[in-house]
C-alpha positions in Angstrom: -57.9 62.4 10.1 -56.3 62.4 7.3 -57.7 62.5 4.3 -61.6 62.5 2.8 -61.8 59.0 1.6 -60.2 57.6 5.3 -62.5 55.5 6.7 -61.4 54.3 10.3 -57.9 53.8 12.0 -57.7 51.0 13.4 -55.3 49.0 16.8 -53.1 45.5 16.8 -56.0 44.6 19.4 -58.4 45.2 16.3 -60.8 47.9 17.5 -61.5 51.3 16.4 -59.5 54.0 17.3 -60.7 57.0 14.8 -64.3 56.7 12.8 -64.6 59.9 10.1 -67.2 61.2 8.6 -67.8 58.7 5.4 -67.5 55.6 7.8 -70.0 57.5 9.4 -72.4 58.5 6.7 -71.9 54.5 4.8 -72.4 52.6 8.2 -75.1 55.0 9.9 -72.8 55.5 13.2 -71.7 58.2 15.1 -68.0 58.4 15.8 -69.0 57.6 19.6 -71.2 54.5 18.6 -68.2 53.6 16.7 -65.0 54.4 18.3 -63.6 51.6 21.3 -65.4 49.0 19.1 -64.1 46.0 18.5 -63.5 45.4 14.6 -65.4 41.8 14.7 -68.3 43.0 16.5 -68.7 45.4 14.6 -68.7 43.9 10.9 -71.4 41.2 12.8 -73.7 43.4 13.1 -73.6 44.8 9.7 -73.7 42.0 8.2 -76.7 40.8 11.1 -78.0 44.8 10.0 -78.2 43.9 5.8 -79.9 40.2 6.0 -82.7 42.4 7.7 -83.0 46.0 5.6 -81.1 44.5 2.6 -83.2 46.6 -0.2 -82.2 49.6 1.7 -78.2 48.7 2.8 -76.1 50.3 0.7 -73.5 48.7 -0.7 -69.9 48.7 1.1 -67.0 50.3 -0.8 -64.0 48.4 -1.4 -61.1 49.6 1.8 -57.4 49.6 1.6 -55.8 48.1 4.7 -52.2 49.5 5.6 -50.4 50.3 8.4 -49.2 54.1 9.7 -47.6 55.0 12.8 -49.2 57.1 15.3 -46.4 58.4 17.9 -45.0 55.1 18.8 -47.9 52.8 17.6 -48.7 51.0 13.8 -52.5 51.8 13.5 -54.3 50.8 10.3 -56.1 52.7 8.6 -58.7 52.5 6.2 -59.5 54.1 3.7 -62.3 54.0 0.4 -61.0 52.8 -2.5 -64.4 53.6 -4.7 -65.1 50.4 -5.8 -68.3 48.4 -4.1 -66.3 45.7 -1.2 -69.0 42.9 -0.6 -69.9 41.8 2.7 -67.5 38.9 2.7 -64.7 40.6 2.1 -64.8 43.0 4.8 -63.1 40.6 7.1 -59.9 41.6 5.8 -60.7 44.8 8.6 -60.0 41.8 10.9 -56.2 41.0 10.0 -55.2 43.9 12.2 -56.8 41.2 15.3 -54.7 39.9 18.2 -56.2 36.0 17.3 -54.2 36.6 13.7 -51.9 33.9 12.4 -50.3 35.6 10.5 -46.8 37.3 12.8 -46.4 41.1 12.9 -43.0 43.2 13.9 -42.6 47.2 13.2 -39.4 47.7 12.3 -38.1 51.3 13.1 -35.4 52.8 9.9 -32.5 51.2 11.4 -34.7 47.6 11.1 -34.6 47.6 15.0 -37.7 45.8 16.9 -39.6 48.5 18.3 -43.5 46.7 18.2 -44.7 42.6 17.6 -48.3 40.9 18.1 -48.0 38.0 20.4 -47.7 35.8 17.6 -44.2 36.2 17.1 -42.5 35.0 19.8 -39.1 35.4 20.4 -36.7 32.5 19.7 -36.0 29.3 22.8 -39.3 31.4 23.7 -37.6 34.3 25.1 -40.1 37.3 26.2 -41.0 39.8 23.8 -39.5 42.6 25.6 -36.1 41.5 24.8 -36.2 42.0 21.6 -37.4 45.0 21.2 -34.8 47.5 20.7 -32.9 44.2 18.8 -32.2 44.5 15.2 -34.4 42.3 13.7 -31.7 40.1 11.9 -30.3 39.6 16.0 -33.1 39.0 17.3 -34.3 35.3 15.5 -32.1 33.2 14.4 -32.2 32.9 11.0 -30.1 31.3 8.3 -29.1 33.7 6.6 -29.7 37.1 8.6 -27.2 39.3 6.1 -29.1 38.2 3.5 -32.4 39.5 5.0 -31.8 42.9 6.3 -30.4 43.5 2.9 -34.1 42.8 1.9 -35.4 45.1 4.4 -32.4 47.3 3.1 -34.1 47.7 0.1 -37.5 47.8 0.1 -36.7 51.1 2.9 -34.5 52.5 0.3 -37.1 51.8 -2.5 -40.8 51.1 -1.0 -41.2 48.5 -3.8 -42.4 45.4 -1.0 -41.2 42.2 -0.8 -44.2 40.0 -0.3 -43.9 35.5 0.4 -40.6 35.7 0.4 -39.5 32.0 2.6 -37.2 32.6 5.1 -35.3 29.8 8.0 -34.9 29.6 11.1 -34.2 28.7 14.3 -34.8 25.3 15.7 -37.7 25.8 17.7 -37.8 23.8 21.2 -41.2 22.5 20.7 -40.4 21.4 17.1 -37.2 19.6 15.6 -37.1 20.8 13.0 -36.2 24.3 10.9 -39.6 26.5 11.3 -39.9 27.9 7.2 -42.1 31.3 7.3 -43.4 33.1 4.5 -42.3 36.9 5.0 -43.8 40.0 3.3 -41.9 43.6 4.2 -43.6 46.6 3.3 -42.9 50.0 4.1 -43.9 52.2 6.8 -45.0 55.0 6.5 -46.7 58.4 8.6 -49.5 61.1 7.7 -46.8 63.0 5.7 -45.9 60.0 3.5 -42.4 60.1 5.5 -40.5 57.1 5.6 -40.9 55.8 9.1 -39.9 52.1 8.9 -41.3 48.4 7.4 -44.1 46.4 9.2 -43.1 42.4 8.6 -46.0 40.2 8.4 -44.6 35.8 8.8 -46.5 33.6 8.8 -45.8 29.5 9.1 -45.3 27.5 6.1 -43.6 24.6 7.6 -45.4 21.9 6.9 -47.1 23.3 3.2 -43.3 23.4 2.6 -42.7 19.8 3.5 -45.8 18.8 1.7 -44.2 20.4 -1.5 -41.1 19.2 -1.4 -42.3 15.9 -1.0 -44.5 16.0 -4.1 -41.8 17.5 -6.0 -39.2 15.0 -4.4 -41.2 12.4 -5.9 -42.1 13.8 -9.1 -38.3 14.2 -9.3 -37.8 10.7 -8.9 -40.7 9.8 -11.3 -39.2 11.5 -13.7 -35.0 11.1 -13.9 -35.4 7.1 -12.3 -35.3 4.0 -14.1 -34.3 5.9 -18.3 -32.1 2.8 -18.9 -32.3 -0.7 -18.4 -29.4 -1.1 -16.5 -29.3 -1.9 -12.8 -26.4 0.1 -12.2 -27.5 3.4 -14.2 -30.5 3.0 -12.5 -29.3 2.7 -8.6 -27.5 6.1 -9.5 -30.3 8.1 -11.1 -31.8 7.2 -7.6 -29.4 8.7 -5.4 -28.6 11.5 -7.7 -32.2 12.5 -7.5 -32.7 12.3 -3.5 -29.8 13.9 -3.0 -29.3 16.9 -1.8 -33.2 17.1 -2.1 -34.1 14.1 0.6 -30.9 13.5 2.8 -27.5 15.1 2.5 -26.5 10.9 1.9 -27.2 7.8 -0.2 -26.8 4.7 -0.3 -28.4 1.5 -2.9 -27.6 -1.6 -1.8 -28.7 -4.2 -4.7 -28.7 -8.8 -4.0 -26.1 -9.7 -6.1 -27.9 -12.4 -7.9 -30.3 -9.5 -8.8 -27.1 -7.5 -10.4 -27.0 -10.7 -13.2 -30.0 -10.8 -13.5 -31.7 -13.2 -11.0 -35.0 -14.1 -9.5 -34.3 -11.8 -7.0 -35.5 -14.0 -3.5 -39.0 -13.8 -0.9 -38.3 -11.8 2.4 -37.6 -13.2 4.7 -33.8 -12.6 3.3 -31.5 -14.9 4.7 -28.4 -13.2 6.3 -25.5 -14.3 3.7 -26.9 -13.5 0.6 -24.4 -11.0 -0.6 -25.7 -7.3 -1.7 -23.4 -5.3 -4.5 -23.1 -1.7 -3.2 -24.6 -0.6 -6.7 -25.0 3.0 -5.7 -23.0 5.6 -3.6 -24.2 9.8 -3.7 -22.3 11.8 -0.4 -19.7 12.5 1.8 -18.1 9.0 2.8 -18.0 6.0 1.7 -17.7 3.2 4.0 -17.2 0.6 1.0 -16.3 1.4 -2.4 -19.3 1.2 -5.5 -18.8 -2.3 -6.4 -17.5 -3.7 -3.3 -20.2 -7.6 -2.8 -20.6 -8.5 1.1 -23.3 -9.5 3.6 -25.3 -7.6 5.7 -23.8 -7.9 9.1 -27.7 -9.0 11.4 -28.4 -7.0 14.2 -28.4 -3.8 12.5 -31.7 -1.6 10.3 -30.0 -3.1 8.0 -30.5 -6.6 8.4 -34.3 -6.2 9.8 -36.1 -4.1 6.8 -34.6 -7.3 4.6 -36.5 -9.0 7.1 -39.4 -7.6 7.5 -39.7 -5.3 4.5 -41.0 -1.8 6.2 -39.0 1.2 5.8 -37.0 2.1 9.8 -36.4 5.4 10.9 -32.7 5.7 13.2 -31.8 8.7 15.3 -28.2 7.7 15.0 -25.7 9.3 18.3 -23.0 7.2 20.3 -24.8 4.6 21.6 -27.0 2.7 19.5 -25.8 -0.5 19.3 -26.2 -1.8 16.1 -22.4 0.3 14.7 -20.8 -2.2 16.8 -21.1 -4.6 14.4 -20.0 -2.7 11.3 -16.5 -1.1 12.6 -16.7 0.2 8.6 -19.7 1.6 8.3 -20.2 3.5 12.3 -16.4 5.1 10.8 -18.4 6.5 8.0 -21.2 7.5 9.4 -19.1 9.3 12.8 -16.9 11.2 10.1 -19.6 12.3 7.6 -21.6 13.8 10.7 -24.4 11.9 10.4 -27.4 12.5 12.8 -31.2 9.9 11.4 -30.6 8.1 9.4 -33.8 6.2 6.6 -33.2 2.5 6.2 -35.7 1.1 3.0 -36.3 -2.3 1.3 -36.2 -2.1 -2.9 -39.3 -5.4 -2.7 -41.5 -6.0 -5.3 -44.2 -8.5 -5.1 -42.6 -9.7 -1.4 -39.4 -10.5 -3.1 -36.3 -8.6 -2.6 -33.6 -6.7 -4.3 -32.4 -4.4 -2.2 -32.2 -2.1 0.5 -32.1 1.8 0.5 -29.9 4.1 3.0 -31.0 7.9 3.5 -28.8 9.5 5.7 -29.6 13.0 6.8 -26.3 14.6 8.3 -24.0 17.9 10.1 -26.5 21.0 9.8 -29.4 19.3 8.2 -33.1 18.6 9.9 -33.7 15.4 11.0 -36.2 12.6 9.8 -39.4 13.1 10.6 -42.2 10.0 10.8 -43.4 11.8 7.7 -40.9 10.8 5.7 -41.7 6.8 5.9 -43.7 7.5 3.4 -41.7 9.3 1.2 -38.9 6.9 1.3 -41.4 4.4 0.9 -42.9 5.7 -2.4 -39.5 6.4 -3.7 -38.2 3.3 -3.1 -41.5 1.4 -4.4 -40.9 3.0 -7.9 -37.1 2.5 -7.8 -37.9 -1.3 -7.2 -40.0 -1.6 -9.7 -37.1 0.1 -12.4 -34.8 -2.2 -11.1 -36.8 -5.0 -11.8 -36.8 -3.6 -14.8 -33.5 -3.8 -15.7 -33.0 -6.4 -14.8 -35.2 -8.7 -17.0 -33.3 -6.7 -19.4 -29.7 -7.6 -18.2 -30.7 -11.5 -17.7 -31.1 -11.7 -21.3 -28.4 -8.5 -22.3 -26.3 -10.8 -19.9 -27.3 -14.2 -22.7 -27.2 -12.6 -25.6 -23.6 -11.1 -25.0 -22.5 -14.3 -24.0 -24.2 -16.1 -27.4 -22.4 -13.1 -29.4 -19.0 -13.7 -28.0 -19.5 -17.3 -28.3 -20.1 -16.9 -31.8 -17.2 -14.4 -33.0 -14.5 -15.8 -33.6 -11.2 -16.7 -31.1 -8.7 -17.7 -32.6 -9.4 -16.2 -36.3 -8.3 -18.4 -39.5 -5.7 -16.4 -41.3 -2.9 -17.3 -43.4 0.8 -16.1 -42.8 0.1 -13.1 -45.3 -2.3 -11.2 -42.9 -1.8 -10.1 -40.1 -5.0 -9.0 -37.1 -5.8 -7.2 -34.6 -10.1 -6.8 -34.6 -11.2 -4.1 -31.5 -15.2 -4.8 -30.1 -16.7 -2.5 -28.2 -20.1 -3.7 -26.8 -23.5 -1.3 -25.8 -24.6 -1.5 -22.8 -28.0 -0.8 -24.5 -27.0 -4.4 -26.9 -26.1 -5.1 -30.6 -25.0 -7.3 -32.7 -21.7 -7.0 -34.9 -19.7 -9.8 -35.6 -15.8 -10.4 -37.9 -14.8 -12.4 -39.1 -11.8 -14.2 -41.2 -11.6 -16.8 -42.8 -8.8 -18.9 -44.5 -9.1 -19.4 -48.3 -7.1 -20.8 -51.5 -4.0 -19.3 -52.9 -2.9 -18.0 -49.4 -6.2 -15.8 -50.0 -8.3 -13.9 -46.7 -10.9 -12.9 -46.2 -12.5 -10.0 -43.9 -15.4 -9.9 -42.9 -17.4 -7.7 -40.4 -21.2 -7.6 -40.9 -23.7 -6.0 -37.8 -27.2 -7.1 -37.4 -29.8 -4.1 -35.7 -31.5 -4.9 -32.6 -31.2 -6.6 -28.7 -31.8 -9.0 -27.3 -31.1 -12.4 -27.8 -32.9 -12.9 -32.0 -30.6 -10.3 -33.0 -27.2 -12.8 -31.5 -28.9 -15.8 -33.0 -29.7 -13.5 -36.5 -25.7 -12.9 -36.0 -25.0 -16.8 -35.7 -27.2 -18.0 -38.5 -25.9 -15.1 -40.9 -22.4 -15.7 -39.6 -22.3 -19.6 -40.3 -24.0 -19.3 -44.2 -21.3 -16.9 -44.8 -18.8 -19.9 -43.7 -20.4 -22.4 -45.9 -20.3 -20.2 -49.2 -17.1 -19.1 -48.4 -16.2 -22.8 -48.9 -17.3 -22.2 -52.5 -14.6 -19.5 -53.1 -16.9 -16.6 -54.4 -15.8 -13.9 -55.0 -16.9 -10.9 -52.6 -20.6 -9.8 -54.6 -21.3 -12.7 -54.8 -20.9 -13.6 -51.3 -23.2 -10.9 -50.8 -26.0 -12.2 -53.2 -26.4 -15.8 -51.9 -25.8 -13.5 -48.5 -29.2 -11.9 -49.2 -31.1 -14.6 -50.8 -30.1 -16.0 -46.7 -31.3 -12.9 -45.0 -34.3 -12.7 -47.5 -35.2 -15.9 -46.5 -34.9 -14.9 -42.7 -37.0 -11.9 -43.4 -40.1 -13.8 -44.8 -40.5 -15.8 -42.3 -40.1 -13.1 -39.8 -42.4 -11.4 -41.6 -45.2 -14.2 -41.9 -45.2 -15.1 -38.0 -48.7 -14.1 -36.7 -49.5 -10.3 -36.1 -49.4 -10.7 -32.3 -46.3 -12.6 -31.8 -43.7 -8.9 -31.1 -40.9 -10.6 -33.6 -43.3 -9.7 -36.7 -43.2 -6.4 -35.9 -39.3 -6.2 -36.0 -38.1 -6.5 -39.9 -34.8 -7.8 -40.6 -31.5 -6.5 -42.0 -28.5 -6.7 -41.8 -24.8 -4.5 -43.2 -21.6 -6.1 -43.8 -18.5 -5.4 -45.8 -16.4 -8.7 -47.1 -12.8 -8.2 -48.2 -10.2 -10.2 -50.0 -6.5 -10.3 -49.8 -4.6 -11.7 -52.8 -0.8 -12.1 -51.5 0.2 -13.1 -55.0 -1.1 -10.3 -56.7 -1.2 -7.8 -54.2 -5.1 -7.2 -54.7 -7.7 -6.9 -52.9 -12.2 -7.5 -53.6 -14.0 -5.8 -52.2 -17.8 -5.5 -51.8 -20.2 -3.8 -48.9 -23.8 -3.9 -48.5 -25.0 -1.0 -46.3 -21.8 -0.1 -44.8 -19.2 2.2 -45.4 -16.5 1.7 -48.0 -13.0 0.1 -46.0 -10.3 2.4 -45.6 -6.4 1.5 -46.1 -3.9 3.1 -44.4 -0.9 2.8 -47.1 3.3 2.0 -46.3 4.3 5.7 -47.0 1.5 7.4 -44.3 -1.3 8.6 -46.5 -4.4 7.1 -45.8 -7.4 6.2 -48.6 -10.5 5.5 -49.6 -11.4 1.7 -51.5 -13.6 3.1 -54.1 -16.7 0.5 -53.4 -19.7 1.7 -54.6 -21.9 0.4 -51.4 -24.7 -1.5 -52.4 -28.2 -2.0 -50.1 -28.5 -3.7 -46.5 -28.8 -7.0 -46.8 -32.5 -8.0 -46.3 -34.0 -5.0 -47.9 -34.0 -5.2 -51.3 -35.0 -8.8 -54.2 -32.0 -9.4 -55.6 -30.3 -6.5 -56.4 -26.2 -6.7 -57.4 -23.7 -5.7 -55.0 -21.1 -3.9 -56.2 -16.8 -5.0 -56.5 -14.1 -3.6 -56.5 -11.0 -4.9 -57.7 -7.3 -2.1 -56.4 -4.3 -2.5 -56.2 -2.8 -2.9 -52.4 1.0 -2.7 -51.8 2.3 -4.3 -49.1 2.9 -2.6 -45.9 -0.6 -1.3 -46.4 -3.7 -1.3 -43.2 -7.2 -2.0 -43.9 -9.5 -0.8 -41.8 -13.0 -2.0 -41.7 -16.0 -2.0 -38.8 -19.7 -0.7 -38.3 -21.2 2.6 -39.0 -20.1 4.9 -36.5 -16.2 3.8 -36.5 -16.4 3.9 -40.5 -17.7 7.5 -40.2 -15.1 8.7 -37.3 -12.4 6.9 -39.3 -13.1 8.4 -42.4 -14.1 12.3 -40.8 -10.9 14.6 -41.4 -11.6 16.3 -38.1 -12.1 13.4 -36.3 -10.1 11.8 -32.5 -9.1 8.9 -34.6 -7.4 10.6 -37.9 -3.7 11.3 -36.9 -3.3 7.8 -35.2 -4.4 5.4 -38.5 -1.3 8.0 -40.7 3.1 8.8 -40.5 5.0 6.5 -42.7 6.1 4.4 -39.7 3.5 2.1 -39.0 2.6 0.9 -35.8 2.1 -2.1 -34.6 -1.5 -3.5 -34.4 -2.1 -4.7 -31.0 -0.9 -0.7 -29.8 -2.4 1.4 -32.4 -6.1 -1.0 -31.4 -5.4 0.0 -28.4 -4.9 4.0 -29.2 -8.2 4.3 -30.9 -10.2 2.5 -28.5 -8.8 4.3 -26.1 -9.5 7.7 -28.3 -12.8 6.4 -28.6 -14.2 5.5 -25.1 -13.3 9.2 -24.1 -15.7 10.8 -25.6 -19.8 9.4 -26.6 -20.2 6.9 -28.5 -24.5 5.7 -30.5 -23.8 2.2 -30.8 -22.0 -0.8 -30.2 -18.6 0.0 -32.2 -16.6 -3.0 -34.2 -13.9 -2.9 -36.4 -11.2 -4.8 -38.0 -7.2 -3.7 -38.6 -5.7 -6.3 -41.3 -2.3 -5.2 -42.2 -1.8 -7.3 -45.3 2.2 -8.6 -46.3 3.5 -10.0 -50.6 3.5 -13.7 -50.2 7.7 -14.3 -51.0 7.9 -15.2 -55.2 10.2 -18.4 -54.1 6.8 -19.7 -52.3 5.3 -19.4 -56.0 5.5 -21.2 -59.5 3.5 -20.4 -62.6 3.8 -21.9 -65.9 2.4 -21.3 -68.9 1.2 -25.2 -70.4 1.1 -25.5 -73.7 -2.7 -26.6 -75.6 -2.0 -29.9 -76.6 -1.1 -33.7 -74.4 1.9 -33.1 -73.8 0.4 -30.0 -71.3 0.9 -33.0 -68.1 4.0 -33.5 -68.4 5.7 -30.6 -68.7 3.5 -30.3 -65.5 4.5 -32.9 -63.7 7.8 -32.1 -64.1 7.7 -28.6 -63.0 5.4 -29.5 -59.6 9.0 -32.2 -58.9 11.4 -29.9 -59.0 9.6 -27.0 -57.0 8.6 -28.9 -54.1 11.9 -30.7 -54.2 13.3 -26.6 -53.7 10.3 -26.2 -51.2 11.9 -29.6 -49.5 8.6 -30.9 -49.4 8.4 -34.9 -48.6 8.1 -37.4 -50.5 4.2 -38.7 -49.5 3.7 -34.8 -50.8 5.3 -34.6 -53.4 4.7 -37.9 -55.3 0.3 -36.7 -54.1 1.1 -33.1 -55.5 2.3 -34.7 -59.1 -0.5 -37.3 -59.3 -3.0 -33.7 -58.4 -0.9 -31.9 -61.1 -1.4 -34.7 -63.4 -5.1 -35.4 -63.0 -5.8 -31.3 -62.4 -4.3 -31.0 -66.8 -6.4 -33.7 -67.9 -9.0 -32.7 -67.1 -8.9 -29.0 -68.2 -7.0 -29.9 -71.5 -9.9 -32.3 -72.3 -13.3 -30.1 -71.2 -11.7 -26.2 -70.7 -9.6 -23.9 -73.6 -6.3 -22.9 -73.9 -4.8 -20.8 -73.2 -3.8 -23.2 -69.9 -1.9 -22.2 -66.7 0.5 -24.3 -63.9 0.4 -22.3 -60.7 1.9 -24.0 -56.9 1.9 -21.9 -53.5 3.2 -22.4 -50.1 1.6 -20.6 -47.5 0.1 -22.6 -44.9 -1.1 -25.3 -47.4 0.1 -26.5 -50.6 -2.0 -25.6 -53.3 -2.0 -26.5 -56.8 -4.1 -24.0 -59.3 -5.3 -25.2 -63.1 -6.0 -22.4 -65.0 -8.5 -22.4 -68.6 -10.0 -19.6 -70.5 -13.7 -22.3 -69.7 -16.4 -21.5 -68.0 -17.9 -24.5 -67.5 -17.6 -26.1 -63.7 -16.0 -29.1 -63.3 -18.2 -32.1 -61.7 -17.1 -35.1 -60.0 -18.4 -38.1 -61.5 -18.2 -41.1 -60.6 -16.7 -43.7 -63.4 -17.6 -47.3 -63.2 -16.1 -50.2 -63.3 -15.6 -50.8 -67.0 -15.0 -46.5 -67.3 -11.4 -46.0 -68.7 -11.8 -42.3 -68.3 -13.7 -40.0 -65.2 -11.9 -41.0 -62.8 -9.9 -37.3 -62.5 -11.4 -35.8 -59.9 -13.1 -38.5 -57.5 -9.1 -39.1 -57.2 -7.8 -35.2 -56.5 -10.9 -34.9 -53.6 -9.3 -38.5 -52.1 -6.4 -37.3 -51.7 -6.2 -33.7 -51.3 -7.6 -31.8 -48.6 -10.1 -30.0 -49.8 -10.4 -28.8 -53.8 -12.8 -26.9 -55.6 -12.8 -23.9 -58.4 -14.0 -20.4 -58.6 -14.0 -18.7 -61.1 -13.5 -15.3 -62.7 -13.5 -12.7 -65.6 -11.4 -15.1 -68.7 -11.8 -18.2 -67.6 -12.0 -20.5 -64.3 -9.0 -21.8 -61.7 -9.3 -25.3 -60.0 -8.1 -26.3 -57.0 -6.6 -28.5 -55.2 -5.1 -28.2 -51.1 -2.2 -30.2 -49.4 -1.4 -29.7 -46.0 2.8 -30.8 -45.6 4.5 -32.2 -43.2 5.8 -28.9 -41.7 2.1 -27.9 -41.5 0.9 -30.9 -39.9 3.3 -30.1 -37.1 2.2 -26.6 -36.6 -1.2 -27.6 -36.5 
């Protein structure tokens, strides 16, 4: 016996082969009584005696057990560790027993098998004798024999043990899948401390690992699947979560009506119902993602859609159902798939689709226990898909409403060329643009956004857009337009806040952002006001960029009667205005942004090409939210299309104005009927200004798509149309104008007002 602390040596069968003096003193048995006895029986007697003589029997010390070599045999050396050991802890002496479920291998310095217990049988039921003398990495069909040999050599060289290393070995005949072992390596030394080999223990943990992997898979699916309310995205998240953790190939097919947000049909599903291949992850796909077709009958797929029970299918050449879908059969053969689980995506007896899990090539085939895992995975996915379906239904409706609200044929004058771009957000949004033709060849350019998603946001968009069109007919300046639009938005917000607290809309405050710019092609100016949006950008004809210096006003419906600042800037002919929502304007204004080189240069690009380049740049990178912007290229109204004439303050102003108008419409080639009406309108507007206004007076005729007659004076009083009585001699001027003109109105500017009337010409009637 080596060392005073050595209690005993025990052979592989669990019998005492040496019994030291410390053991005699501790347990009261002599060497003759202990040697040859089984440790199991021995420890049992110790426990029994301890039960009768607990007071006088000494506590056993803690022991250390390690393997040692004696000749060609491996013995287990039991040494005292100094601390006391309770009776249950003495069960460690049973480890070397031949009945131990842990396999033990003894390897020499060349990592050859020199001893093994019966638990470590050879692969394929090979006799133990055939394994002795062979390198352990060759004796056992390991998944990575070179790596395991390297680990064993490191332990042999360093003495640092490796504990509980998971190793896959060859598939045993009694098992369908490869076994997984928890392997530990310990260096083996003789009594003098010389390295003589390794002891390797291996415990079969296949079932525990499979159970752990299944729980981890379910946790991954619950964590990664269903974060976005989009059916296609949910399906992609599902296949990415299960491949390769559960299957080598995964296919998700969803009923086409479900993808569009419709209600899923109840089971059983008719074989003619089309399904969309919503997601695929793996090697070879029979059909591209997005392909829509019904599933052939007589296959595991159609059967699952009928009975809603997952099924396990082992694939071989004799499977008759493969002939029903040649393309799918070909992809299965080329991918090497050999095992299949088909599981339904169903909720409350209604079918959303199905998922096909394939294992291929060297993957272990599915087992019956995997059916429950597949069912749990698909149950969670079905709930996520149904949530996304309901959201998508509302999103489709809201998107349709929004598209219908956007102008299909924007009304602009000939002096403005526009090109809008709308990049919707998959999560929804409610941005809009508008162009409104105003009197005097002017054009209102509008971009706005209502925060939020869904139908309510789209309806709010429609209400605000309708209000803008109504207010624009009053020919207001941009700041006045925003102020009155703010009144409308505030009223809508108050109505929402007055809803009962249980109404979900009550908790959604209403705000909106908007930019309004009015371009005048005669004066070459642009009046701009902003509510919560960045100022527009002008790309000038020389290629330089300039921000329109407009103070930013508050968002609509966030303040009471706060003013919205307006700025009027000169805008040279050939400039390009850029108006947009916050994200796109941040991109435009950032010097390092991808849009910076696109918006510039001395040779302006055509607007459609510029818009497409901007769209391409935006879609290449990440986007946050909905993108809406409007490009507008300006031009001047030709000077020969405008007549401007100052008039005297007396009654002689009317005949002078009529004569000037008559000569101008003749030069323009206006038809006689329109020319006569123009003289009448000019006469009445001038007469009204002389009677009720203040000099100086100015007449202006503008010919664009309509003929506009304008009379300006310095008075701030608003014109009022009266319905004169039969006996009245005056009061019919504006009534006559409203009768013969398409529309009339007045706008107030600094230093006075302008009263205008518009007419259709013969040319404009034909073009309309």
